PyMOL Python script that loads the backbone (N, CA, C, O; Angstrom):
from pymol import cmd

cmd.read_pdbstr("""\
ATOM      1  N   MET A   1       1.145  -3.213 -11.020  1.00  0.00           N
ATOM      2  CA  MET A   1       1.687  -2.255 -10.489  1.00  0.00           C
ATOM      3  C   MET A   1       2.441  -3.455  -9.000  1.00  0.00           C
ATOM      4  O   MET A   1       1.895  -4.448  -8.519  1.00  0.00           O
ATOM      5  N   LYS A   2       3.712  -2.888  -8.657  1.00  0.00           N
ATOM      6  CA  LYS A   2       4.260  -3.966  -7.503  1.00  0.00           C
ATOM      7  C   LYS A   2       4.328  -2.524  -6.562  1.00  0.00           C
ATOM      8  O   LYS A   2       4.252  -1.376  -6.999  1.00  0.00           O
ATOM      9  N   ASN A   3       4.511  -2.989  -5.011  1.00  0.00           N
ATOM     10  CA  ASN A   3       4.834  -2.294  -4.273  1.00  0.00           C
ATOM     11  C   ASN A   3       5.297  -2.503  -2.877  1.00  0.00           C
ATOM     12  O   ASN A   3       4.733  -3.537  -2.518  1.00  0.00           O
ATOM     13  N   LEU A   4       6.022  -2.064  -1.917  1.00  0.00           N
ATOM     14  CA  LEU A   4       6.682  -2.269  -1.196  1.00  0.00           C
ATOM     15  C   LEU A   4       5.904  -1.955   0.210  1.00  0.00           C
ATOM     16  O   LEU A   4       6.517  -1.556   1.200  1.00  0.00           O
ATOM     17  N   LEU A   5       4.647  -2.152   0.198  1.00  0.00           N
ATOM     18  CA  LEU A   5       3.973  -1.981   1.177  1.00  0.00           C
ATOM     19  C   LEU A   5       4.086  -2.881   2.477  1.00  0.00           C
ATOM     20  O   LEU A   5       3.881  -2.386   3.585  1.00  0.00           O
ATOM     21  N   LYS A   6       4.390  -4.111   2.325  1.00  0.00           N
ATOM     22  CA  LYS A   6       4.935  -5.268   3.396  1.00  0.00           C
ATOM     23  C   LYS A   6       5.981  -4.599   3.826  1.00  0.00           C
ATOM     24  O   LYS A   6       5.905  -4.339   5.027  1.00  0.00           O
ATOM     25  N   VAL A   7       7.265  -4.090   3.111  1.00  0.00           N
ATOM     26  CA  VAL A   7       8.451  -3.777   3.623  1.00  0.00           C
ATOM     27  C   VAL A   7       8.187  -2.356   4.579  1.00  0.00           C
ATOM     28  O   VAL A   7       8.515  -2.341   5.765  1.00  0.00           O
ATOM     29  N   GLU A   8       7.694  -1.437   4.053  1.00  0.00           N
ATOM     30  CA  GLU A   8       7.087  -0.140   4.864  1.00  0.00           C
ATOM     31  C   GLU A   8       6.569  -0.615   5.994  1.00  0.00           C
ATOM     32  O   GLU A   8       7.001  -0.196   7.068  1.00  0.00           O
ATOM     33  N   ARG A   9       5.497  -1.627   5.939  1.00  0.00           N
ATOM     34  CA  ARG A   9       4.891  -1.744   7.363  1.00  0.00           C
ATOM     35  C   ARG A   9       6.157  -2.581   8.415  1.00  0.00           C
ATOM     36  O   ARG A   9       6.296  -2.307   9.607  1.00  0.00           O
ATOM     37  N   ALA A  10       6.866  -3.466   7.781  1.00  0.00           N
ATOM     38  CA  ALA A  10       8.048  -4.169   8.652  1.00  0.00           C
ATOM     39  C   ALA A  10       9.003  -2.975   9.365  1.00  0.00           C
ATOM     40  O   ALA A  10       9.459  -2.931  10.508  1.00  0.00           O
ATOM     41  N   LYS A  11       9.116  -2.107   8.343  1.00  0.00           N
ATOM     42  CA  LYS A  11      10.042  -1.091   9.279  1.00  0.00           C
ATOM     43  C   LYS A  11       9.682  -0.549  10.305  1.00  0.00           C
ATOM     44  O   LYS A  11      10.334  -0.373  11.334  1.00  0.00           O
ATOM     45  N   GLN A  12       8.372  -0.190  10.012  1.00  0.00           N
ATOM     46  CA  GLN A  12       7.698   0.824  11.121  1.00  0.00           C
ATOM     47  C   GLN A  12       6.967  -0.122  12.223  1.00  0.00           C
ATOM     48  O   GLN A  12       6.422   0.380  13.206  1.00  0.00           O
ATOM     49  N   ASN A  13       6.992  -1.702  11.967  1.00  0.00           N
ATOM     50  CA  ASN A  13       6.542  -2.477  12.721  1.00  0.00           C
ATOM     51  C   ASN A  13       4.846  -2.073  13.028  1.00  0.00           C
ATOM     52  O   ASN A  13       4.419  -1.816  14.153  1.00  0.00           O
ATOM     53  N   ILE A  14       4.020  -2.082  11.788  1.00  0.00           N
ATOM     54  CA  ILE A  14       2.594  -1.587  11.701  1.00  0.00           C
ATOM     55  C   ILE A  14       2.220  -2.987  11.305  1.00  0.00           C
ATOM     56  O   ILE A  14       2.954  -3.673  10.593  1.00  0.00           O
ATOM     57  N   THR A  15       0.955  -3.441  11.821  1.00  0.00           N
ATOM     58  CA  THR A  15       0.287  -4.587  11.192  1.00  0.00           C
ATOM     59  C   THR A  15      -0.611  -4.389  10.225  1.00  0.00           C
ATOM     60  O   THR A  15      -0.994  -3.232  10.052  1.00  0.00           O
ATOM     61  N   GLN A  16      -1.114  -5.396   9.434  1.00  0.00           N
ATOM     62  CA  GLN A  16      -2.094  -5.217   8.379  1.00  0.00           C
ATOM     63  C   GLN A  16      -3.115  -4.737   9.284  1.00  0.00           C
ATOM     64  O   GLN A  16      -3.694  -3.858   8.645  1.00  0.00           O
ATOM     65  N   ALA A  17      -3.606  -4.828  10.332  1.00  0.00           N
ATOM     66  CA  ALA A  17      -4.799  -4.363  10.988  1.00  0.00           C
ATOM     67  C   ALA A  17      -4.880  -3.066  11.576  1.00  0.00           C
ATOM     68  O   ALA A  17      -5.918  -2.459  11.842  1.00  0.00           O
ATOM     69  N   GLU A  18      -3.646  -2.667  11.768  1.00  0.00           N
ATOM     70  CA  GLU A  18      -3.252  -1.310  11.944  1.00  0.00           C
ATOM     71  C   GLU A  18      -3.246  -0.498  11.138  1.00  0.00           C
ATOM     72  O   GLU A  18      -3.799   0.569  11.404  1.00  0.00           O
ATOM     73  N   LEU A  19      -2.695  -0.667  10.000  1.00  0.00           N
ATOM     74  CA  LEU A  19      -2.567   0.164   8.883  1.00  0.00           C
ATOM     75  C   LEU A  19      -4.278   0.206   8.630  1.00  0.00           C
ATOM     76  O   LEU A  19      -4.946   1.188   8.953  1.00  0.00           O
ATOM     77  N   ALA A  20      -4.650  -0.575   8.230  1.00  0.00           N
ATOM     78  CA  ALA A  20      -6.473  -0.844   7.527  1.00  0.00           C
ATOM     79  C   ALA A  20      -7.061   0.194   8.584  1.00  0.00           C
ATOM     80  O   ALA A  20      -7.445   1.270   8.125  1.00  0.00           O
ATOM     81  N   VAL A  21      -7.149   0.013   9.729  1.00  0.00           N
ATOM     82  CA  VAL A  21      -7.550   1.225  10.563  1.00  0.00           C
ATOM     83  C   VAL A  21      -7.278   2.297  10.519  1.00  0.00           C
ATOM     84  O   VAL A  21      -8.253   3.043  10.606  1.00  0.00           O
ATOM     85  N   ARG A  22      -6.306   2.788  10.412  1.00  0.00           N
ATOM     86  CA  ARG A  22      -5.612   3.882  10.078  1.00  0.00           C
ATOM     87  C   ARG A  22      -5.883   4.826   8.610  1.00  0.00           C
ATOM     88  O   ARG A  22      -5.729   6.042   8.490  1.00  0.00           O
ATOM     89  N   VAL A  23      -6.377   3.741   7.459  1.00  0.00           N
ATOM     90  CA  VAL A  23      -6.616   4.224   6.423  1.00  0.00           C
ATOM     91  C   VAL A  23      -8.306   3.812   5.912  1.00  0.00           C
ATOM     92  O   VAL A  23      -8.871   3.948   4.827  1.00  0.00           O
ATOM     93  N   GLY A  24      -8.643   3.413   6.874  1.00  0.00           N
ATOM     94  CA  GLY A  24     -10.456   3.234   6.969  1.00  0.00           C
ATOM     95  C   GLY A  24     -10.489   2.267   6.185  1.00  0.00           C
ATOM     96  O   GLY A  24     -11.613   2.389   5.697  1.00  0.00           O
ATOM     97  N   VAL A  25      -9.831   0.997   5.519  1.00  0.00           N
ATOM     98  CA  VAL A  25     -10.360  -0.159   5.187  1.00  0.00           C
ATOM     99  C   VAL A  25     -10.242  -1.362   5.806  1.00  0.00           C
ATOM    100  O   VAL A  25      -9.535  -1.360   6.814  1.00  0.00           O
ATOM    101  N   SER A  26     -10.779  -2.466   5.457  1.00  0.00           N
ATOM    102  CA  SER A  26     -10.270  -3.795   5.932  1.00  0.00           C
ATOM    103  C   SER A  26      -8.765  -4.311   6.100  1.00  0.00           C
ATOM    104  O   SER A  26      -7.797  -3.805   5.532  1.00  0.00           O
ATOM    105  N   ARG A  27      -8.733  -5.243   6.849  1.00  0.00           N
ATOM    106  CA  ARG A  27      -7.084  -6.016   6.877  1.00  0.00           C
ATOM    107  C   ARG A  27      -7.042  -6.767   5.491  1.00  0.00           C
ATOM    108  O   ARG A  27      -6.017  -7.161   4.935  1.00  0.00           O
ATOM    109  N   GLN A  28      -8.268  -6.890   5.054  1.00  0.00           N
ATOM    110  CA  GLN A  28      -7.933  -8.192   3.853  1.00  0.00           C
ATOM    111  C   GLN A  28      -7.709  -6.936   2.671  1.00  0.00           C
ATOM    112  O   GLN A  28      -6.762  -7.058   1.894  1.00  0.00           O
ATOM    113  N   THR A  29      -8.327  -6.115   2.599  1.00  0.00           N
ATOM    114  CA  THR A  29      -7.758  -5.027   1.324  1.00  0.00           C
ATOM    115  C   THR A  29      -6.326  -4.738   1.697  1.00  0.00           C
ATOM    116  O   THR A  29      -5.623  -4.629   0.692  1.00  0.00           O
ATOM    117  N   ILE A  30      -5.738  -4.595   2.729  1.00  0.00           N
ATOM    118  CA  ILE A  30      -4.143  -4.267   2.750  1.00  0.00           C
ATOM    119  C   ILE A  30      -3.630  -5.493   2.480  1.00  0.00           C
ATOM    120  O   ILE A  30      -2.596  -5.464   1.812  1.00  0.00           O
ATOM    121  N   ASN A  31      -4.111  -6.759   2.852  1.00  0.00           N
ATOM    122  CA  ASN A  31      -3.455  -7.832   2.312  1.00  0.00           C
ATOM    123  C   ASN A  31      -3.739  -8.304   0.743  1.00  0.00           C
ATOM    124  O   ASN A  31      -3.105  -9.210   0.202  1.00  0.00           O
ATOM    125  N   SER A  32      -4.571  -7.703   0.239  1.00  0.00           N
ATOM    126  CA  SER A  32      -4.789  -7.907  -1.170  1.00  0.00           C
ATOM    127  C   SER A  32      -4.002  -6.888  -1.949  1.00  0.00           C
ATOM    128  O   SER A  32      -3.465  -7.200  -3.012  1.00  0.00           O
ATOM    129  N   ILE A  33      -3.925  -5.692  -1.449  1.00  0.00           N
ATOM    130  CA  ILE A  33      -2.823  -4.602  -2.127  1.00  0.00           C
ATOM    131  C   ILE A  33      -1.550  -5.627  -1.846  1.00  0.00           C
ATOM    132  O   ILE A  33      -1.031  -5.990  -2.901  1.00  0.00           O
ATOM    133  N   GLU A  34      -1.019  -6.095  -0.819  1.00  0.00           N
ATOM    134  CA  GLU A  34       0.388  -6.404  -0.437  1.00  0.00           C
ATOM    135  C   GLU A  34       0.506  -7.626  -1.696  1.00  0.00           C
ATOM    136  O   GLU A  34       1.485  -7.672  -2.441  1.00  0.00           O
ATOM    137  N   ILE A  35      -0.417  -8.394  -1.773  1.00  0.00           N
ATOM    138  CA  ILE A  35       0.061  -9.528  -2.705  1.00  0.00           C
ATOM    139  C   ILE A  35      -0.232  -9.301  -4.099  1.00  0.00           C
ATOM    140  O   ILE A  35      -0.055 -10.223  -4.895  1.00  0.00           O
ATOM    141  N   GLY A  36      -0.724  -8.010  -4.544  1.00  0.00           N
ATOM    142  CA  GLY A  36      -0.847  -7.559  -5.717  1.00  0.00           C
ATOM    143  C   GLY A  36      -2.271  -8.321  -6.611  1.00  0.00           C
ATOM    144  O   GLY A  36      -2.356  -8.627  -7.800  1.00  0.00           O
ATOM    145  N   LYS A  37      -3.091  -8.432  -5.696  1.00  0.00           N
ATOM    146  CA  LYS A  37      -4.380  -8.768  -6.434  1.00  0.00           C
ATOM    147  C   LYS A  37      -5.604  -7.463  -6.300  1.00  0.00           C
ATOM    148  O   LYS A  37      -6.794  -7.591  -6.591  1.00  0.00           O
ATOM    149  N   TYR A  38      -5.122  -6.559  -5.923  1.00  0.00           N
ATOM    150  CA  TYR A  38      -5.847  -5.160  -5.729  1.00  0.00           C
ATOM    151  C   TYR A  38      -5.029  -4.327  -6.009  1.00  0.00           C
ATOM    152  O   TYR A  38      -3.858  -4.460  -5.651  1.00  0.00           O
ATOM    153  N   VAL A  39      -5.451  -3.279  -6.711  1.00  0.00           N
ATOM    154  CA  VAL A  39      -4.916  -1.939  -7.029  1.00  0.00           C
ATOM    155  C   VAL A  39      -5.576  -0.965  -6.285  1.00  0.00           C
ATOM    156  O   VAL A  39      -6.790  -0.824  -6.429  1.00  0.00           O
ATOM    157  N   PRO A  40      -4.915  -0.240  -5.472  1.00  0.00           N
ATOM    158  CA  PRO A  40      -5.848   1.110  -4.621  1.00  0.00           C
ATOM    159  C   PRO A  40      -6.238   1.969  -5.349  1.00  0.00           C
ATOM    160  O   PRO A  40      -5.690   2.183  -6.430  1.00  0.00           O
ATOM    161  N   SER A  41      -7.269   2.649  -4.916  1.00  0.00           N
ATOM    162  CA  SER A  41      -7.892   3.950  -5.353  1.00  0.00           C
ATOM    163  C   SER A  41      -6.690   5.340  -5.213  1.00  0.00           C
ATOM    164  O   SER A  41      -6.289   5.523  -4.064  1.00  0.00           O
ATOM    165  N   THR A  42      -6.266   6.053  -6.029  1.00  0.00           N
ATOM    166  CA  THR A  42      -5.617   7.049  -5.917  1.00  0.00           C
ATOM    167  C   THR A  42      -5.790   7.650  -4.338  1.00  0.00           C
ATOM    168  O   THR A  42      -4.698   7.919  -3.837  1.00  0.00           O
ATOM    169  N   LEU A  43      -6.653   7.841  -3.693  1.00  0.00           N
ATOM    170  CA  LEU A  43      -7.037   8.494  -2.473  1.00  0.00           C
ATOM    171  C   LEU A  43      -6.427   7.283  -1.642  1.00  0.00           C
ATOM    172  O   LEU A  43      -5.442   7.683  -1.021  1.00  0.00           O
ATOM    173  N   LEU A  44      -6.682   5.957  -1.429  1.00  0.00           N
ATOM    174  CA  LEU A  44      -6.232   5.177  -0.885  1.00  0.00           C
ATOM    175  C   LEU A  44      -4.588   5.221  -0.828  1.00  0.00           C
ATOM    176  O   LEU A  44      -3.919   5.617   0.127  1.00  0.00           O
ATOM    177  N   ALA A  45      -4.229   4.850  -1.754  1.00  0.00           N
ATOM    178  CA  ALA A  45      -2.643   5.061  -1.872  1.00  0.00           C
ATOM    179  C   ALA A  45      -2.108   5.988  -1.066  1.00  0.00           C
ATOM    180  O   ALA A  45      -1.290   5.735  -0.181  1.00  0.00           O
ATOM    181  N   LEU A  46      -2.716   7.519  -1.443  1.00  0.00           N
ATOM    182  CA  LEU A  46      -2.092   8.666  -0.953  1.00  0.00           C
ATOM    183  C   LEU A  46      -2.310   8.489   0.531  1.00  0.00           C
ATOM    184  O   LEU A  46      -1.376   8.948   1.189  1.00  0.00           O
ATOM    185  N   LYS A  47      -3.400   7.885   1.325  1.00  0.00           N
ATOM    186  CA  LYS A  47      -3.456   7.749   2.697  1.00  0.00           C
ATOM    187  C   LYS A  47      -2.394   6.941   2.915  1.00  0.00           C
ATOM    188  O   LYS A  47      -1.525   7.457   3.618  1.00  0.00           O
ATOM    189  N   ILE A  48      -2.173   5.788   2.519  1.00  0.00           N
ATOM    190  CA  ILE A  48      -1.212   4.631   2.667  1.00  0.00           C
ATOM    191  C   ILE A  48       0.091   5.290   2.660  1.00  0.00           C
ATOM    192  O   ILE A  48       0.831   4.923   3.573  1.00  0.00           O
ATOM    193  N   ALA A  49       0.576   6.198   1.837  1.00  0.00           N
ATOM    194  CA  ALA A  49       1.825   6.768   1.751  1.00  0.00           C
ATOM    195  C   ALA A  49       1.897   7.973   3.011  1.00  0.00           C
ATOM    196  O   ALA A  49       2.898   8.172   3.699  1.00  0.00           O
ATOM    197  N   SER A  50       0.896   8.544   3.107  1.00  0.00           N
ATOM    198  CA  SER A  50       1.016   9.651   4.383  1.00  0.00           C
ATOM    199  C   SER A  50       1.182   8.844   5.458  1.00  0.00           C
ATOM    200  O   SER A  50       1.970   9.352   6.256  1.00  0.00           O
ATOM    201  N   VAL A  51       0.682   7.601   5.867  1.00  0.00           N
ATOM    202  CA  VAL A  51       0.670   6.869   7.089  1.00  0.00           C
ATOM    203  C   VAL A  51       2.268   6.872   7.170  1.00  0.00           C
ATOM    204  O   VAL A  51       2.960   7.139   8.152  1.00  0.00           O
ATOM    205  N   PHE A  52       2.692   6.486   5.819  1.00  0.00           N
ATOM    206  CA  PHE A  52       4.405   6.119   6.442  1.00  0.00           C
ATOM    207  C   PHE A  52       5.247   7.201   6.140  1.00  0.00           C
ATOM    208  O   PHE A  52       6.476   7.154   6.181  1.00  0.00           O
ATOM    209  N   GLU A  53       4.397   8.419   5.760  1.00  0.00           N
ATOM    210  CA  GLU A  53       5.393   9.686   5.709  1.00  0.00           C
ATOM    211  C   GLU A  53       6.294   9.567   4.473  1.00  0.00           C
ATOM    212  O   GLU A  53       7.437   9.947   4.729  1.00  0.00           O
ATOM    213  N   VAL A  54       6.120   9.145   3.187  1.00  0.00           N
ATOM    214  CA  VAL A  54       6.922   8.735   2.052  1.00  0.00           C
ATOM    215  C   VAL A  54       6.012   9.170   0.905  1.00  0.00           C
ATOM    216  O   VAL A  54       4.788   9.148   1.034  1.00  0.00           O
ATOM    217  N   SER A  55       6.638   9.581  -0.259  1.00  0.00           N
ATOM    218  CA  SER A  55       6.239   9.911  -1.525  1.00  0.00           C
ATOM    219  C   SER A  55       5.338   8.264  -2.082  1.00  0.00           C
ATOM    220  O   SER A  55       5.660   7.083  -1.950  1.00  0.00           O
ATOM    221  N   LEU A  56       4.319   8.835  -2.621  1.00  0.00           N
ATOM    222  CA  LEU A  56       3.457   7.894  -3.390  1.00  0.00           C
ATOM    223  C   LEU A  56       4.302   6.568  -4.249  1.00  0.00           C
ATOM    224  O   LEU A  56       4.103   5.356  -4.163  1.00  0.00           O
ATOM    225  N   ASN A  57       5.259   7.299  -5.049  1.00  0.00           N
ATOM    226  CA  ASN A  57       6.433   6.423  -6.179  1.00  0.00           C
ATOM    227  C   ASN A  57       7.361   5.857  -4.982  1.00  0.00           C
ATOM    228  O   ASN A  57       8.208   5.099  -5.455  1.00  0.00           O
ATOM    229  N   HIS A  58       7.473   5.997  -3.481  1.00  0.00           N
ATOM    230  CA  HIS A  58       8.151   4.936  -3.057  1.00  0.00           C
ATOM    231  C   HIS A  58       7.636   3.805  -2.424  1.00  0.00           C
ATOM    232  O   HIS A  58       8.464   3.065  -1.892  1.00  0.00           O
ATOM    233  N   ILE A  59       6.486   3.510  -2.362  1.00  0.00           N
ATOM    234  CA  ILE A  59       5.631   2.714  -1.878  1.00  0.00           C
ATOM    235  C   ILE A  59       5.009   2.043  -3.293  1.00  0.00           C
ATOM    236  O   ILE A  59       4.939   0.817  -3.372  1.00  0.00           O
ATOM    237  N   PHE A  60       4.615   2.788  -4.270  1.00  0.00           N
ATOM    238  CA  PHE A  60       3.937   2.050  -5.710  1.00  0.00           C
ATOM    239  C   PHE A  60       4.573   2.473  -6.758  1.00  0.00           C
ATOM    240  O   PHE A  60       4.866   3.659  -6.903  1.00  0.00           O
ATOM    241  N   MET A  61       4.860   1.549  -7.613  1.00  0.00           N
ATOM    242  CA  MET A  61       5.720   1.758  -8.668  1.00  0.00           C
ATOM    243  C   MET A  61       5.303   0.881  -9.859  1.00  0.00           C
ATOM    244  O   MET A  61       5.277  -0.344  -9.737  1.00  0.00           O
ATOM    245  N   LEU A  62       4.967   1.510 -11.044  1.00  0.00           N
ATOM    246  CA  LEU A  62       4.567   0.756 -12.394  1.00  0.00           C
ATOM    247  C   LEU A  62       5.348  -0.184 -12.891  1.00  0.00           C
ATOM    248  O   LEU A  62       6.548   0.086 -12.929  1.00  0.00           O
ATOM    249  N   GLU A  63       5.050  -1.072 -13.230  1.00  0.00           N
ATOM    250  CA  GLU A  63       5.951  -2.267 -13.749  1.00  0.00           C
ATOM    251  C   GLU A  63       5.688  -2.240 -15.153  1.00  0.00           C
ATOM    252  O   GLU A  63       4.549  -1.807 -15.329  1.00  0.00           O
ATOM    253  N   GLU A  64       6.423  -2.599 -16.530  1.00  0.00           N
ATOM    254  CA  GLU A  64       6.515  -2.591 -17.710  1.00  0.00           C
ATOM    255  C   GLU A  64       5.046  -2.943 -18.194  1.00  0.00           C
ATOM    256  O   GLU A  64       4.362  -2.294 -18.985  1.00  0.00           O
ATOM    257  N   SER A  65       4.704  -4.171 -17.507  1.00  0.00           N
ATOM    258  CA  SER A  65       3.360  -4.528 -18.071  1.00  0.00           C
ATOM    259  C   SER A  65       2.233  -3.494 -17.945  1.00  0.00           C
ATOM    260  O   SER A  65       1.256  -3.525 -18.693  1.00  0.00           O
ATOM    261  N   ASP A  66       2.381  -2.650 -17.058  1.00  0.00           N
ATOM    262  CA  ASP A  66       1.086  -1.819 -16.626  1.00  0.00           C
ATOM    263  C   ASP A  66       1.026  -0.683 -17.961  1.00  0.00           C
ATOM    264  O   ASP A  66      -0.013  -0.036 -18.089  1.00  0.00           O
ATOM    265  N   TRP A  67       2.081  -0.480 -18.869  1.00  0.00           N
ATOM    266  CA  TRP A  67       1.907   0.187 -19.805  1.00  0.00           C
ATOM    267  C   TRP A  67       1.231   0.016 -20.912  1.00  0.00           C
ATOM    268  O   TRP A  67       0.923   0.907 -21.704  1.00  0.00           O
ATOM    269  N   SER A  68       0.930  -1.384 -21.014  1.00  0.00           N
ATOM    270  CA  SER A  68       0.411  -2.198 -22.223  1.00  0.00           C
ATOM    271  C   SER A  68      -1.250  -2.330 -21.967  1.00  0.00           C
ATOM    272  O   SER A  68      -1.953  -2.936 -22.777  1.00  0.00           O
TER     273      SER A  68
END
""", "prot")
cmd.dss("prot")
cmd.show_as("cartoon", "prot")
cmd.util.cbc("prot")
cmd.orient("prot")
């Protein structure tokens, strides 16, 4: 799964640490999501989308390899 989390953070000038506090996880978790090492739970993904006031699909997208 790919994501535009880093792009959205940059647009709104939010640090990884600030986002982590707002959604209740560690900064390391946000970093791991951004670099594709961790796929967030549905609940966490929804919280992140809510912080940026965008749809879930705007930030998180399935890749072809996710279907196999």
